[in-house]
PDB file with one MODEL, atoms N, CA, C and O in Angstrom:
MODEL        1
ATOM      1  N   MET A   1      51.254  -5.785  64.203  1.00  0.00           N
ATOM      2  CA  MET A   1      50.978  -5.990  63.060  1.00  0.00           C
ATOM      3  C   MET A   1      52.306  -5.394  62.199  1.00  0.00           C
ATOM      4  O   MET A   1      52.503  -4.180  62.131  1.00  0.00           O
ATOM      5  N   ASN A   2      53.283  -6.479  61.485  1.00  0.00           N
ATOM      6  CA  ASN A   2      54.241  -5.910  60.561  1.00  0.00           C
ATOM      7  C   ASN A   2      53.821  -5.193  59.264  1.00  0.00           C
ATOM      8  O   ASN A   2      52.648  -5.076  58.910  1.00  0.00           O
ATOM      9  N   ILE A   3      54.987  -4.679  58.523  1.00  0.00           N
ATOM     10  CA  ILE A   3      54.644  -4.046  57.324  1.00  0.00           C
ATOM     11  C   ILE A   3      54.010  -4.675  56.196  1.00  0.00           C
ATOM     12  O   ILE A   3      53.472  -3.949  55.360  1.00  0.00           O
ATOM     13  N   HIS A   4      53.997  -6.307  56.012  1.00  0.00           N
ATOM     14  CA  HIS A   4      53.423  -7.051  55.636  1.00  0.00           C
ATOM     15  C   HIS A   4      51.785  -7.165  55.639  1.00  0.00           C
ATOM     16  O   HIS A   4      50.945  -7.064  54.744  1.00  0.00           O
ATOM     17  N   GLU A   5      51.702  -7.453  57.217  1.00  0.00           N
ATOM     18  CA  GLU A   5      50.381  -7.518  57.082  1.00  0.00           C
ATOM     19  C   GLU A   5      49.348  -6.224  57.062  1.00  0.00           C
ATOM     20  O   GLU A   5      48.119  -6.282  57.089  1.00  0.00           O
ATOM     21  N   THR A   6      50.321  -4.837  56.997  1.00  0.00           N
ATOM     22  CA  THR A   6      49.671  -3.805  56.887  1.00  0.00           C
ATOM     23  C   THR A   6      49.107  -3.457  55.584  1.00  0.00           C
ATOM     24  O   THR A   6      48.019  -2.980  55.261  1.00  0.00           O
ATOM     25  N   ILE A   7      50.390  -3.912  54.759  1.00  0.00           N
ATOM     26  CA  ILE A   7      50.037  -3.809  52.998  1.00  0.00           C
ATOM     27  C   ILE A   7      48.903  -5.012  52.976  1.00  0.00           C
ATOM     28  O   ILE A   7      47.749  -4.714  52.668  1.00  0.00           O
ATOM     29  N   HIS A   8      49.137  -5.933  53.200  1.00  0.00           N
ATOM     30  CA  HIS A   8      47.957  -6.775  52.730  1.00  0.00           C
ATOM     31  C   HIS A   8      46.508  -6.271  53.372  1.00  0.00           C
ATOM     32  O   HIS A   8      45.413  -6.586  52.905  1.00  0.00           O
ATOM     33  N   ASN A   9      46.699  -5.509  54.422  1.00  0.00           N
ATOM     34  CA  ASN A   9      44.977  -4.919  55.051  1.00  0.00           C
ATOM     35  C   ASN A   9      44.704  -3.669  54.271  1.00  0.00           C
ATOM     36  O   ASN A   9      43.558  -3.226  54.347  1.00  0.00           O
ATOM     37  N   GLN A  10      45.696  -2.945  53.435  1.00  0.00           N
ATOM     38  CA  GLN A  10      45.057  -1.848  52.872  1.00  0.00           C
ATOM     39  C   GLN A  10      45.103  -2.378  51.315  1.00  0.00           C
ATOM     40  O   GLN A  10      44.622  -1.516  50.580  1.00  0.00           O
ATOM     41  N   LEU A  11      45.427  -3.241  50.786  1.00  0.00           N
ATOM     42  CA  LEU A  11      45.437  -4.155  49.660  1.00  0.00           C
ATOM     43  C   LEU A  11      43.685  -4.632  49.593  1.00  0.00           C
ATOM     44  O   LEU A  11      42.917  -4.321  48.683  1.00  0.00           O
ATOM     45  N   VAL A  12      43.386  -5.348  50.652  1.00  0.00           N
ATOM     46  CA  VAL A  12      42.256  -5.759  50.890  1.00  0.00           C
ATOM     47  C   VAL A  12      40.969  -4.476  50.895  1.00  0.00           C
ATOM     48  O   VAL A  12      39.991  -4.611  50.160  1.00  0.00           O
ATOM     49  N   ALA A  13      41.114  -3.306  51.768  1.00  0.00           N
ATOM     50  CA  ALA A  13      40.722  -2.292  51.595  1.00  0.00           C
ATOM     51  C   ALA A  13      40.333  -1.674  50.201  1.00  0.00           C
ATOM     52  O   ALA A  13      39.263  -1.531  49.610  1.00  0.00           O
ATOM     53  N   ALA A  14      41.702  -1.352  49.909  1.00  0.00           N
ATOM     54  CA  ALA A  14      41.620  -0.507  48.563  1.00  0.00           C
ATOM     55  C   ALA A  14      40.633  -1.427  47.184  1.00  0.00           C
ATOM     56  O   ALA A  14      40.098  -0.883  46.218  1.00  0.00           O
ATOM     57  N   ILE A  15      40.640  -2.872  47.496  1.00  0.00           N
ATOM     58  CA  ILE A  15      40.080  -3.357  46.322  1.00  0.00           C
ATOM     59  C   ILE A  15      38.630  -3.528  46.833  1.00  0.00           C
ATOM     60  O   ILE A  15      37.773  -3.114  46.052  1.00  0.00           O
ATOM     61  N   ALA A  16      38.190  -4.064  48.007  1.00  0.00           N
ATOM     62  CA  ALA A  16      36.895  -3.854  48.743  1.00  0.00           C
ATOM     63  C   ALA A  16      36.266  -2.212  48.154  1.00  0.00           C
ATOM     64  O   ALA A  16      35.296  -2.386  47.416  1.00  0.00           O
ATOM     65  N   GLY A  17      36.548  -1.048  48.299  1.00  0.00           N
ATOM     66  CA  GLY A  17      36.306   0.217  47.795  1.00  0.00           C
ATOM     67  C   GLY A  17      36.260  -0.160  46.451  1.00  0.00           C
ATOM     68  O   GLY A  17      35.120  -0.279  46.003  1.00  0.00           O
ATOM     69  N   LEU A  18      37.325  -0.414  45.567  1.00  0.00           N
ATOM     70  CA  LEU A  18      36.951  -0.383  44.304  1.00  0.00           C
ATOM     71  C   LEU A  18      35.978  -1.076  43.502  1.00  0.00           C
ATOM     72  O   LEU A  18      35.592  -0.753  42.379  1.00  0.00           O
ATOM     73  N   SER A  19      35.544  -2.279  44.350  1.00  0.00           N
ATOM     74  CA  SER A  19      34.689  -3.520  43.820  1.00  0.00           C
ATOM     75  C   SER A  19      33.188  -2.604  44.262  1.00  0.00           C
ATOM     76  O   SER A  19      32.296  -2.522  43.418  1.00  0.00           O
ATOM     77  N   ARG A  20      33.048  -2.059  45.401  1.00  0.00           N
ATOM     78  CA  ARG A  20      31.894  -1.212  45.306  1.00  0.00           C
ATOM     79  C   ARG A  20      31.737  -0.010  44.576  1.00  0.00           C
ATOM     80  O   ARG A  20      30.752   0.225  43.876  1.00  0.00           O
ATOM     81  N   ALA A  21      32.576   0.655  44.713  1.00  0.00           N
ATOM     82  CA  ALA A  21      32.508   1.897  43.212  1.00  0.00           C
ATOM     83  C   ALA A  21      32.044   0.954  41.990  1.00  0.00           C
ATOM     84  O   ALA A  21      31.113   1.283  41.254  1.00  0.00           O
ATOM     85  N   ARG A  22      32.651  -0.055  41.857  1.00  0.00           N
ATOM     86  CA  ARG A  22      32.412  -1.003  40.071  1.00  0.00           C
ATOM     87  C   ARG A  22      31.016  -1.438  40.303  1.00  0.00           C
ATOM     88  O   ARG A  22      30.140  -1.133  39.493  1.00  0.00           O
ATOM     89  N   ASP A  23      30.767  -2.115  41.332  1.00  0.00           N
ATOM     90  CA  ASP A  23      28.967  -2.162  41.586  1.00  0.00           C
ATOM     91  C   ASP A  23      28.088  -1.284  41.592  1.00  0.00           C
ATOM     92  O   ASP A  23      26.992  -1.524  41.086  1.00  0.00           O
ATOM     93  N   SER A  24      28.300  -0.364  42.026  1.00  0.00           N
ATOM     94  CA  SER A  24      27.451   0.908  41.974  1.00  0.00           C
ATOM     95  C   SER A  24      27.380   1.432  40.500  1.00  0.00           C
ATOM     96  O   SER A  24      26.305   1.794  40.022  1.00  0.00           O
ATOM     97  N   LEU A  25      28.640   1.467  39.736  1.00  0.00           N
ATOM     98  CA  LEU A  25      28.449   1.852  38.546  1.00  0.00           C
ATOM     99  C   LEU A  25      27.749   0.617  37.499  1.00  0.00           C
ATOM    100  O   LEU A  25      26.855   0.747  36.663  1.00  0.00           O
ATOM    101  N   VAL A  26      28.205  -0.101  37.733  1.00  0.00           N
ATOM    102  CA  VAL A  26      26.756  -1.347  37.009  1.00  0.00           C
ATOM    103  C   VAL A  26      25.402  -1.140  37.557  1.00  0.00           C
ATOM    104  O   VAL A  26      24.457  -1.131  36.768  1.00  0.00           O
ATOM    105  N   SER A  27      25.234  -0.999  38.611  1.00  0.00           N
ATOM    106  CA  SER A  27      23.794  -0.886  39.091  1.00  0.00           C
ATOM    107  C   SER A  27      23.206   0.249  38.627  1.00  0.00           C
ATOM    108  O   SER A  27      21.978   0.234  38.546  1.00  0.00           O
ATOM    109  N   MET A  28      23.738   1.136  38.334  1.00  0.00           N
ATOM    110  CA  MET A  28      23.506   2.426  37.762  1.00  0.00           C
ATOM    111  C   MET A  28      22.643   2.618  36.527  1.00  0.00           C
ATOM    112  O   MET A  28      22.909   2.380  35.348  1.00  0.00           O
ATOM    113  N   LYS A  29      21.626   3.070  37.046  1.00  0.00           N
ATOM    114  CA  LYS A  29      20.367   3.256  35.794  1.00  0.00           C
ATOM    115  C   LYS A  29      21.277   4.700  34.970  1.00  0.00           C
ATOM    116  O   LYS A  29      21.926   5.514  35.626  1.00  0.00           O
ATOM    117  N   PRO A  30      21.138   4.750  33.520  1.00  0.00           N
ATOM    118  CA  PRO A  30      21.464   6.096  32.906  1.00  0.00           C
ATOM    119  C   PRO A  30      21.282   7.506  33.451  1.00  0.00           C
ATOM    120  O   PRO A  30      21.969   8.523  33.356  1.00  0.00           O
ATOM    121  N   ASP A  31      19.970   7.189  34.135  1.00  0.00           N
ATOM    122  CA  ASP A  31      19.609   8.778  34.332  1.00  0.00           C
ATOM    123  C   ASP A  31      19.699   9.067  35.962  1.00  0.00           C
ATOM    124  O   ASP A  31      19.157  10.027  36.510  1.00  0.00           O
ATOM    125  N   GLU A  32      20.490   8.046  36.636  1.00  0.00           N
ATOM    126  CA  GLU A  32      20.755   8.331  38.024  1.00  0.00           C
ATOM    127  C   GLU A  32      22.008   8.671  38.226  1.00  0.00           C
ATOM    128  O   GLU A  32      22.822   7.869  37.766  1.00  0.00           O
ATOM    129  N   THR A  33      22.541   9.825  38.896  1.00  0.00           N
ATOM    130  CA  THR A  33      23.603  10.393  39.968  1.00  0.00           C
ATOM    131  C   THR A  33      23.761   9.852  40.960  1.00  0.00           C
ATOM    132  O   THR A  33      22.800  10.042  41.705  1.00  0.00           O
ATOM    133  N   GLN A  34      24.723   9.073  41.499  1.00  0.00           N
ATOM    134  CA  GLN A  34      25.221   8.809  42.501  1.00  0.00           C
ATOM    135  C   GLN A  34      26.919   8.838  42.654  1.00  0.00           C
ATOM    136  O   GLN A  34      27.732   8.167  43.289  1.00  0.00           O
ATOM    137  N   THR A  35      27.008  10.145  41.590  1.00  0.00           N
ATOM    138  CA  THR A  35      28.610  10.200  41.538  1.00  0.00           C
ATOM    139  C   THR A  35      29.320  10.492  42.812  1.00  0.00           C
ATOM    140  O   THR A  35      30.458  10.070  43.016  1.00  0.00           O
ATOM    141  N   GLN A  36      28.636  11.237  43.702  1.00  0.00           N
ATOM    142  CA  GLN A  36      29.265  11.627  44.899  1.00  0.00           C
ATOM    143  C   GLN A  36      29.574  10.478  45.842  1.00  0.00           C
ATOM    144  O   GLN A  36      30.681  10.544  46.376  1.00  0.00           O
ATOM    145  N   GLU A  37      28.825   9.458  46.145  1.00  0.00           N
ATOM    146  CA  GLU A  37      28.569   8.386  46.722  1.00  0.00           C
ATOM    147  C   GLU A  37      30.343   7.268  46.066  1.00  0.00           C
ATOM    148  O   GLU A  37      31.256   6.748  46.708  1.00  0.00           O
ATOM    149  N   ILE A  38      30.092   7.347  44.787  1.00  0.00           N
ATOM    150  CA  ILE A  38      30.674   6.571  43.645  1.00  0.00           C
ATOM    151  C   ILE A  38      32.360   7.274  44.154  1.00  0.00           C
ATOM    152  O   ILE A  38      33.365   6.629  44.452  1.00  0.00           O
ATOM    153  N   GLY A  39      32.195   8.686  44.113  1.00  0.00           N
ATOM    154  CA  GLY A  39      33.517   9.573  44.076  1.00  0.00           C
ATOM    155  C   GLY A  39      34.347   9.203  45.231  1.00  0.00           C
ATOM    156  O   GLY A  39      35.578   9.209  45.219  1.00  0.00           O
ATOM    157  N   ARG A  40      33.568   8.866  46.281  1.00  0.00           N
ATOM    158  CA  ARG A  40      34.018   8.777  47.861  1.00  0.00           C
ATOM    159  C   ARG A  40      34.458   7.185  47.944  1.00  0.00           C
ATOM    160  O   ARG A  40      35.295   6.872  48.791  1.00  0.00           O
ATOM    161  N   GLN A  41      34.100   6.539  47.385  1.00  0.00           N
ATOM    162  CA  GLN A  41      34.545   5.082  47.048  1.00  0.00           C
ATOM    163  C   GLN A  41      35.621   4.967  46.153  1.00  0.00           C
ATOM    164  O   GLN A  41      36.513   4.132  46.300  1.00  0.00           O
ATOM    165  N   ILE A  42      35.580   5.635  45.391  1.00  0.00           N
ATOM    166  CA  ILE A  42      37.129   5.804  44.715  1.00  0.00           C
ATOM    167  C   ILE A  42      37.971   6.631  45.609  1.00  0.00           C
ATOM    168  O   ILE A  42      39.001   6.025  45.905  1.00  0.00           O
ATOM    169  N   GLU A  43      37.900   7.623  46.058  1.00  0.00           N
ATOM    170  CA  GLU A  43      39.029   8.407  46.807  1.00  0.00           C
ATOM    171  C   GLU A  43      39.502   7.556  47.730  1.00  0.00           C
ATOM    172  O   GLU A  43      40.683   7.219  47.813  1.00  0.00           O
ATOM    173  N   SER A  44      38.374   7.088  48.632  1.00  0.00           N
ATOM    174  CA  SER A  44      38.980   6.199  49.739  1.00  0.00           C
ATOM    175  C   SER A  44      40.099   4.594  49.169  1.00  0.00           C
ATOM    176  O   SER A  44      40.852   3.971  49.918  1.00  0.00           O
ATOM    177  N   ALA A  45      39.914   4.381  48.088  1.00  0.00           N
ATOM    178  CA  ALA A  45      40.550   3.645  47.495  1.00  0.00           C
ATOM    179  C   ALA A  45      42.188   4.083  47.181  1.00  0.00           C
ATOM    180  O   ALA A  45      43.285   3.592  47.448  1.00  0.00           O
ATOM    181  N   ALA A  46      41.748   5.157  46.540  1.00  0.00           N
ATOM    182  CA  ALA A  46      43.345   5.937  45.818  1.00  0.00           C
ATOM    183  C   ALA A  46      44.230   6.190  47.506  1.00  0.00           C
ATOM    184  O   ALA A  46      45.396   5.831  47.673  1.00  0.00           O
ATOM    185  N   PHE A  47      43.354   6.885  48.642  1.00  0.00           N
ATOM    186  CA  PHE A  47      44.426   7.010  49.734  1.00  0.00           C
ATOM    187  C   PHE A  47      44.952   5.598  50.215  1.00  0.00           C
ATOM    188  O   PHE A  47      46.124   5.382  50.524  1.00  0.00           O
ATOM    189  N   TYR A  48      43.913   4.648  50.237  1.00  0.00           N
ATOM    190  CA  TYR A  48      44.630   3.283  50.450  1.00  0.00           C
ATOM    191  C   TYR A  48      46.017   2.802  49.767  1.00  0.00           C
ATOM    192  O   TYR A  48      46.964   2.203  50.275  1.00  0.00           O
ATOM    193  N   LEU A  49      45.775   3.367  48.155  1.00  0.00           N
ATOM    194  CA  LEU A  49      46.499   2.730  47.622  1.00  0.00           C
ATOM    195  C   LEU A  49      47.844   3.571  47.741  1.00  0.00           C
ATOM    196  O   LEU A  49      48.966   3.071  47.661  1.00  0.00           O
ATOM    197  N   GLU A  50      47.556   4.994  47.956  1.00  0.00           N
ATOM    198  CA  GLU A  50      48.808   5.927  48.361  1.00  0.00           C
ATOM    199  C   GLU A  50      49.830   5.400  49.258  1.00  0.00           C
ATOM    200  O   GLU A  50      51.032   5.289  49.018  1.00  0.00           O
ATOM    201  N   ASP A  51      49.014   4.997  50.639  1.00  0.00           N
ATOM    202  CA  ASP A  51      49.611   4.280  51.810  1.00  0.00           C
ATOM    203  C   ASP A  51      50.759   3.242  51.064  1.00  0.00           C
ATOM    204  O   ASP A  51      51.986   3.334  51.119  1.00  0.00           O
ATOM    205  N   ILE A  52      49.924   2.224  50.349  1.00  0.00           N
ATOM    206  CA  ILE A  52      50.571   0.799  49.950  1.00  0.00           C
ATOM    207  C   ILE A  52      51.920   1.366  49.070  1.00  0.00           C
ATOM    208  O   ILE A  52      53.014   0.803  49.084  1.00  0.00           O
ATOM    209  N   GLN A  53      51.637   2.472  48.382  1.00  0.00           N
ATOM    210  CA  GLN A  53      53.055   2.707  47.758  1.00  0.00           C
ATOM    211  C   GLN A  53      54.126   3.195  48.568  1.00  0.00           C
ATOM    212  O   GLN A  53      55.294   2.817  48.480  1.00  0.00           O
ATOM    213  N   TYR A  54      53.694   4.023  49.335  1.00  0.00           N
ATOM    214  CA  TYR A  54      54.672   4.543  50.841  1.00  0.00           C
ATOM    215  C   TYR A  54      55.167   3.125  51.821  1.00  0.00           C
ATOM    216  O   TYR A  54      56.307   2.896  52.225  1.00  0.00           O
ATOM    217  N   ASN A  55      54.316   2.553  51.973  1.00  0.00           N
ATOM    218  CA  ASN A  55      54.799   1.333  52.766  1.00  0.00           C
ATOM    219  C   ASN A  55      55.684   0.474  51.660  1.00  0.00           C
ATOM    220  O   ASN A  55      56.828   0.259  52.061  1.00  0.00           O
ATOM    221  N   TRP A  56      55.450   0.058  50.642  1.00  0.00           N
ATOM    222  CA  TRP A  56      56.076  -0.766  50.003  1.00  0.00           C
ATOM    223  C   TRP A  56      57.605  -0.054  49.501  1.00  0.00           C
ATOM    224  O   TRP A  56      58.598  -0.691  49.149  1.00  0.00           O
ATOM    225  N   ALA A  57      57.490   1.232  49.570  1.00  0.00           N
ATOM    226  CA  ALA A  57      58.805   2.271  49.096  1.00  0.00           C
ATOM    227  C   ALA A  57      59.306   1.781  50.323  1.00  0.00           C
ATOM    228  O   ALA A  57      60.259   1.013  50.197  1.00  0.00           O
ATOM    229  N   SER A  58      58.834   2.068  51.759  1.00  0.00           N
ATOM    230  CA  SER A  58      59.785   1.826  53.120  1.00  0.00           C
ATOM    231  C   SER A  58      60.436   0.747  53.146  1.00  0.00           C
ATOM    232  O   SER A  58      61.613   0.595  53.474  1.00  0.00           O
ATOM    233  N   LEU A  59      59.399  -0.320  52.670  1.00  0.00           N
ATOM    234  CA  LEU A  59      60.187  -1.904  52.655  1.00  0.00           C
ATOM    235  C   LEU A  59      61.295  -2.118  51.820  1.00  0.00           C
ATOM    236  O   LEU A  59      62.314  -2.478  52.410  1.00  0.00           O
ATOM    237  N   GLU A  60      61.367  -1.985  50.556  1.00  0.00           N
ATOM    238  CA  GLU A  60      62.021  -1.619  49.558  1.00  0.00           C
ATOM    239  C   GLU A  60      63.442  -0.916  50.164  1.00  0.00           C
ATOM    240  O   GLU A  60      64.529  -1.495  50.170  1.00  0.00           O
ATOM    241  N   ARG A  61      63.253   0.151  50.561  1.00  0.00           N
ATOM    242  CA  ARG A  61      64.540   0.784  51.669  1.00  0.00           C
ATOM    243  C   ARG A  61      64.858  -0.059  52.553  1.00  0.00           C
ATOM    244  O   ARG A  61      65.996  -0.400  52.874  1.00  0.00           O
ATOM    245  N   SER A  62      63.803  -0.439  52.996  1.00  0.00           N
ATOM    246  CA  SER A  62      64.871  -1.234  54.565  1.00  0.00           C
ATOM    247  C   SER A  62      65.436  -2.617  53.875  1.00  0.00           C
ATOM    248  O   SER A  62      66.396  -3.191  54.390  1.00  0.00           O
ATOM    249  N   ARG A  63      64.942  -3.016  52.949  1.00  0.00           N
ATOM    250  CA  ARG A  63      65.571  -4.120  52.587  1.00  0.00           C
ATOM    251  C   ARG A  63      67.221  -3.858  51.710  1.00  0.00           C
ATOM    252  O   ARG A  63      68.306  -4.397  51.493  1.00  0.00           O
ATOM    253  N   ALA A  64      66.686  -3.034  51.534  1.00  0.00           N
ATOM    254  CA  ALA A  64      68.244  -2.680  50.679  1.00  0.00           C
ATOM    255  C   ALA A  64      69.160  -1.743  51.307  1.00  0.00           C
ATOM    256  O   ALA A  64      70.063  -1.252  50.629  1.00  0.00           O
ATOM    257  N   VAL A  65      69.019  -1.442  52.553  1.00  0.00           N
ATOM    258  CA  VAL A  65      70.093  -0.891  53.794  1.00  0.00           C
ATOM    259  C   VAL A  65      70.425  -2.368  53.932  1.00  0.00           C
ATOM    260  O   VAL A  65      71.358  -2.842  53.283  1.00  0.00           O
ATOM    261  N   ARG A  66      69.742  -3.060  54.698  1.00  0.00           N
ATOM    262  CA  ARG A  66      70.468  -4.450  55.153  1.00  0.00           C
ATOM    263  C   ARG A  66      70.934  -5.358  54.448  1.00  0.00           C
ATOM    264  O   ARG A  66      70.182  -5.792  53.575  1.00  0.00           O
ATOM    265  N   PRO A  67      72.348  -5.972  54.575  1.00  0.00           N
ATOM    266  CA  PRO A  67      72.922  -7.094  53.381  1.00  0.00           C
ATOM    267  C   PRO A  67      72.045  -8.101  53.089  1.00  0.00           C
ATOM    268  O   PRO A  67      70.989  -7.934  53.699  1.00  0.00           O
ATOM    269  N   ALA A  68      72.056  -9.113  52.376  1.00  0.00           N
ATOM    270  CA  ALA A  68      70.958 -10.247  51.747  1.00  0.00           C
ATOM    271  C   ALA A  68      71.549 -11.252  52.853  1.00  0.00           C
ATOM    272  O   ALA A  68      70.823 -12.180  53.209  1.00  0.00           O
ATOM    273  N   PHE A  69      72.720 -11.127  53.368  1.00  0.00           N
ATOM    274  CA  PHE A  69      73.047 -12.255  54.312  1.00  0.00           C
ATOM    275  C   PHE A  69      72.958 -12.314  55.499  1.00  0.00           C
ATOM    276  O   PHE A  69      73.164 -13.277  56.237  1.00  0.00           O
ATOM    277  N   THR A  70      72.578 -11.058  55.793  1.00  0.00           N
ATOM    278  CA  THR A  70      72.236 -10.785  57.545  1.00  0.00           C
ATOM    279  C   THR A  70      70.885 -11.099  57.910  1.00  0.00           C
ATOM    280  O   THR A  70      69.937 -10.876  57.156  1.00  0.00           O
ATOM    281  N   LYS A  71      70.741 -11.768  59.399  1.00  0.00           N
ATOM    282  CA  LYS A  71      69.520 -12.417  59.551  1.00  0.00           C
ATOM    283  C   LYS A  71      68.883 -10.670  60.057  1.00  0.00           C
ATOM    284  O   LYS A  71      69.701  -9.797  60.347  1.00  0.00           O
ATOM    285  N   PRO A  72      67.442 -10.408  60.088  1.00  0.00           N
ATOM    286  CA  PRO A  72      66.674  -9.256  60.809  1.00  0.00           C
ATOM    287  C   PRO A  72      67.087  -9.802  62.245  1.00  0.00           C
ATOM    288  O   PRO A  72      67.216 -10.988  62.547  1.00  0.00           O
ATOM    289  N   THR A  73      67.253  -8.789  63.004  1.00  0.00           N
ATOM    290  CA  THR A  73      67.495  -8.478  64.727  1.00  0.00           C
ATOM    291  C   THR A  73      66.472  -9.876  65.274  1.00  0.00           C
ATOM    292  O   THR A  73      66.889 -10.589  66.186  1.00  0.00           O
ATOM    293  N   SER A  74      65.296 -10.118  64.694  1.00  0.00           N
ATOM    294  CA  SER A  74      64.585 -10.797  65.941  1.00  0.00           C
ATOM    295  C   SER A  74      64.736 -12.083  65.791  1.00  0.00           C
ATOM    296  O   SER A  74      64.437 -12.886  66.675  1.00  0.00           O
ATOM    297  N   GLU A  75      65.470 -12.578  64.058  1.00  0.00           N
ATOM    298  CA  GLU A  75      65.710 -13.996  63.732  1.00  0.00           C
ATOM    299  C   GLU A  75      67.092 -14.074  64.160  1.00  0.00           C
ATOM    300  O   GLU A  75      67.552 -15.207  64.023  1.00  0.00           O
ATOM    301  N   ALA A  76      67.804 -13.317  64.581  1.00  0.00           N
ATOM    302  CA  ALA A  76      69.327 -13.893  65.395  1.00  0.00           C
ATOM    303  C   ALA A  76      69.244 -13.923  66.371  1.00  0.00           C
ATOM    304  O   ALA A  76      70.378 -13.912  66.849  1.00  0.00           O
ATOM    305  N   LEU A  77      68.212 -13.975  67.409  1.00  0.00           N
ATOM    306  CA  LEU A  77      68.231 -14.136  68.441  1.00  0.00           C
ATOM    307  C   LEU A  77      67.814 -15.418  68.812  1.00  0.00           C
ATOM    308  O   LEU A  77      67.789 -15.740  70.000  1.00  0.00           O
TER     309      LEU A  77
ENDMDL
END
């Protein structure tokens, strides 16, 4: 799996976690407390977003090191 696929999968997972948290909040009754479950969903999404930031920064660094006119090794073969 390449970095683009990894970032894509992490984005999908983060969005899914945030969507579940949103749905839980919308369906929650005023006196109901599902805060632990919603907190876990938001925390999970936050971890994915941190990973995405790290992977994106790694991707940017690798592009900055390689001159724009140079093909990646896999394409040069």
